Wavefront OBJ file of the C-alpha trace (Angstrom):
o trace
v -10.854 -4.866 9.729
v -12.603 -7.990 11.031
v -10.955 -8.721 14.476
v -10.932 -12.689 13.917
v -8.799 -12.314 10.828
v -6.209 -9.926 12.590
v -3.991 -12.795 14.153
v -4.252 -15.109 11.054
v -3.045 -11.887 8.951
v -0.244 -11.199 11.413
v 0.920 -14.596 11.643
v 1.051 -14.723 7.601
v 3.234 -11.482 7.544
v 5.497 -12.661 10.300
v 6.248 -16.162 8.836
v 6.579 -14.291 5.261
v 8.848 -11.716 6.285
v 11.167 -14.309 7.967
v 10.975 -16.131 4.839
v 12.222 -13.384 2.873
v 14.926 -12.600 5.463
v 16.366 -15.610 5.067
v 16.015 -16.440 1.429
v 15.813 -13.146 -0.805
v 19.077 -12.235 -1.986
v 20.594 -9.156 -3.990
v 19.364 -7.381 -6.419
v 15.840 -8.310 -4.625
v 16.794 -7.671 -1.085
v 14.502 -4.635 -1.094
v 11.413 -6.673 -0.959
v 11.830 -7.644 2.647
v 11.960 -4.004 3.786
v 9.231 -3.025 1.384
v 7.181 -5.662 2.682
v 7.663 -4.565 6.297
v 6.824 -0.916 5.525
v 3.899 -1.851 3.565
v 2.311 -3.946 6.490
v 2.825 -1.076 8.978
v -0.499 0.568 7.779
v -2.151 -2.844 7.872
v -1.397 -2.896 11.573
v -1.872 0.450 12.339
v -5.626 0.105 11.118
v -6.181 -2.528 13.827
v -5.790 -0.099 16.477
v -7.636 2.598 15.291
v -10.481 3.358 17.550
v -13.005 6.228 17.018
v -13.973 6.494 20.701
v -11.091 9.100 21.505
v -10.713 11.959 19.177
v -7.014 12.530 19.928
v -5.911 9.065 19.669
v -8.074 8.538 16.377
v -6.932 11.512 14.484
v -3.290 10.784 15.576
v -3.375 7.350 14.540
v -5.020 8.151 11.295
v -2.312 10.565 10.370
v 0.392 7.897 11.111
v -1.697 5.491 8.880
v -1.940 7.927 6.032
v 1.887 8.708 6.292
v 2.492 4.880 5.769
v -0.147 3.755 3.846
v 1.583 4.712 0.413
v 4.052 2.071 1.122
v 1.199 -0.661 0.435
v 0.478 0.424 -3.090
v 4.176 1.382 -3.614
v 4.954 -2.349 -3.991
v 3.042 -2.376 -7.270
v 5.798 -0.151 -8.815
v 8.241 -2.708 -7.557
v 7.052 -5.133 -10.349
v 9.317 -3.162 -12.697
v 12.174 -4.713 -11.226
v 11.154 -8.012 -13.002
v 13.222 -6.676 -15.999
v 16.450 -7.432 -14.106
v 15.740 -10.800 -14.571
v 16.523 -13.017 -17.615
v 13.051 -13.579 -18.314
v 13.193 -14.736 -21.965
v 15.438 -17.511 -23.800
v 17.024 -16.570 -27.279
v 13.523 -17.960 -28.791
v 11.660 -15.260 -26.978
v 10.076 -17.787 -24.975
v 9.666 -17.540 -21.149
v 13.059 -18.947 -19.281
v 12.216 -21.756 -16.746
v 15.091 -20.832 -14.543
v 14.306 -21.485 -10.797
v 15.562 -18.316 -9.488
v 13.816 -16.296 -11.992
v 10.294 -17.765 -10.967
v 11.175 -17.892 -7.391
v 11.795 -14.112 -7.050
v 8.822 -13.462 -9.444
v 6.648 -15.229 -7.193
v 8.194 -13.458 -3.969
v 7.554 -10.136 -5.348
v 4.091 -10.895 -6.531
v 3.097 -12.413 -3.096
v 4.243 -9.449 -1.452
v 2.781 -6.818 -3.896
v -0.687 -8.726 -4.240
v -1.047 -9.151 -0.332
v -0.187 -5.619 0.462
v -2.158 -4.077 -2.171
v -5.478 -6.277 -1.328
v -4.875 -5.904 2.563
v -3.885 -2.426 2.532
v -7.043 -1.549 0.440
v -8.951 -3.069 3.287
v -7.327 -0.994 5.603
v -8.242 2.116 3.493
v -11.960 1.121 3.639
v -11.865 0.469 7.294
v -10.293 3.975 7.793
v -12.710 5.620 5.667
v -15.515 4.470 7.141
v -14.296 5.577 10.695
v -13.584 8.927 9.379
v -16.958 9.011 7.886
v -18.542 7.981 11.329
v -16.145 10.339 13.310
v -17.462 13.051 10.930
v -20.837 12.195 11.430
v -21.571 12.095 7.783
v -22.849 8.438 7.710
v -23.585 8.035 3.995
v -22.062 6.101 1.167
v -21.306 9.192 -0.968
v -19.443 10.879 1.700
v -17.497 7.677 2.206
v -16.711 7.074 -1.106
v -15.358 10.728 -1.257
v -13.211 10.276 1.673
v -11.906 7.170 0.037
v -11.058 8.747 -3.240
v -9.020 11.310 -1.347
v -6.954 8.871 0.593
v -6.169 6.858 -2.825
v -5.249 10.435 -4.263
v -3.022 10.988 -1.252
v -1.349 7.747 -1.206
v -0.668 7.989 -5.035
v 1.147 11.250 -4.219
v 2.940 9.495 -1.623
v 3.681 6.577 -3.880
v 5.340 9.240 -6.408
v 7.279 11.088 -3.584
v 8.853 7.395 -2.717
v 9.474 6.347 -6.014
v 10.548 9.477 -8.085
v 11.971 11.709 -5.195
v 13.542 8.782 -3.247
v 11.695 10.044 -0.018
v 10.959 7.238 2.513
v 8.239 7.591 5.201
v 10.736 7.256 7.881
v 13.150 10.097 6.522
v 10.178 12.251 6.232
v 9.188 11.811 9.878
v 12.441 12.404 11.261
v 13.004 15.659 9.267
v 9.831 16.944 7.312
v 10.956 20.420 7.288
v 13.885 19.659 4.714
v 11.026 18.371 2.345
v 8.741 21.009 2.115
v 10.134 22.927 -0.811
v 10.565 19.576 -2.507
v 6.904 19.118 -2.242
v 6.050 22.246 -3.483
v 8.076 22.263 -6.462
v 7.143 18.311 -7.584
v 3.692 19.338 -9.187
v 3.966 19.154 -12.968
v 2.245 17.203 -15.994
v 4.115 14.192 -15.658
v 3.698 13.918 -12.006
v -0.137 14.279 -12.274
v -0.458 11.654 -15.206
v 1.300 9.158 -12.642
v -0.769 10.078 -9.703
v -3.900 9.790 -11.782
v -2.921 6.441 -13.556
v -2.024 4.745 -10.151
v -5.215 6.176 -8.482
v -7.286 4.922 -11.108
v -5.559 1.228 -10.505
v -6.361 1.751 -6.847
v -9.685 2.811 -7.606
v -10.593 -0.439 -9.585
v -9.260 -2.658 -6.831
v -11.018 -0.557 -3.999
v -14.376 -0.905 -6.092
v -14.051 -4.592 -6.577
v -13.262 -5.332 -2.815
v -15.794 -2.881 -1.642
v -18.302 -4.758 -4.110
v -17.450 -8.170 -2.485
v -17.899 -6.436 1.205
v -21.251 -4.919 0.274
v -22.363 -8.268 -1.237
v -21.301 -10.301 1.435
v -23.332 -8.100 3.826
v -26.389 -8.096 1.775
v -26.160 -11.993 1.246
l 1 2 3 4 5 6 7 8 9 10 11 12 13 14 15 16 17 18 19 20 21 22 23 24 25 26 27 28 29 30 31 32 33 34 35 36 37 38 39 40 41 42 43 44 45 46 47 48 49 50 51 52 53 54 55 56 57 58 59 60 61 62 63 64 65 66 67 68 69 70 71 72 73 74 75 76 77 78 79 80 81 82 83 84 85 86 87 88 89 90 91 92 93 94 95 96 97 98 99 100 101 102 103 104 105 106 107 108 109 110 111 112 113 114 115 116 117 118 119 120 121 122 123 124 125 126 127 128 129 130 131 132 133 134 135 136 137 138 139 140 141 142 143 144 145 146 147 148 149 150 151 152 153 154 155 156 157 158 159 160 161 162 163 164 165 166 167 168 169 170 171 172 173 174 175 176 177 178 179 180 181 182 183 184 185 186 187 188 189 190 191 192 193 194 195 196 197 198 199 200 201 202 203 204 205 206 207 208 209 210 211 212 213 214
């Protein structure tokens, strides 16, 4: 990701996470932790450098373990059904708390999915260069594989209740769980979330290519 925008991004998330710490309350306190977890892969992508092979692949692996936390926040939008969104006349409620929580969840979700996707594009480019493939087709295939892997990661977090930190602490306890999770419903979810990510990926990548050619 472009170096000159890294500190503005860090400053935004520092302020935003501090804001969530002070103002988010139950039952939406999950936004605070999930925003932190979603930002971690963005920060890791700033430090991935293709010059050293060992460091590069190690940081890329750590990035991949944390990256699903970014698109994971899209599934947090389902928590909006906890709010009293409608009046008795089926019109939207103008309650301040409802719209405040809606805004907080949406800001975290949108910022993480967009900046997370920028980090995925950046990592895909570096992997492409590291493997000396150096063409757009291989870059696209690498991106697709990373998107698919992240969708599987979101499924694991959302439906199996496994967080990145708990897996890092004790990976051996989850291997059997991973083997048995593959079924029709799981694949449908992974496909749908991958398509959502792919649409966002294509739009962002089109903007990046257009800005370079312009």
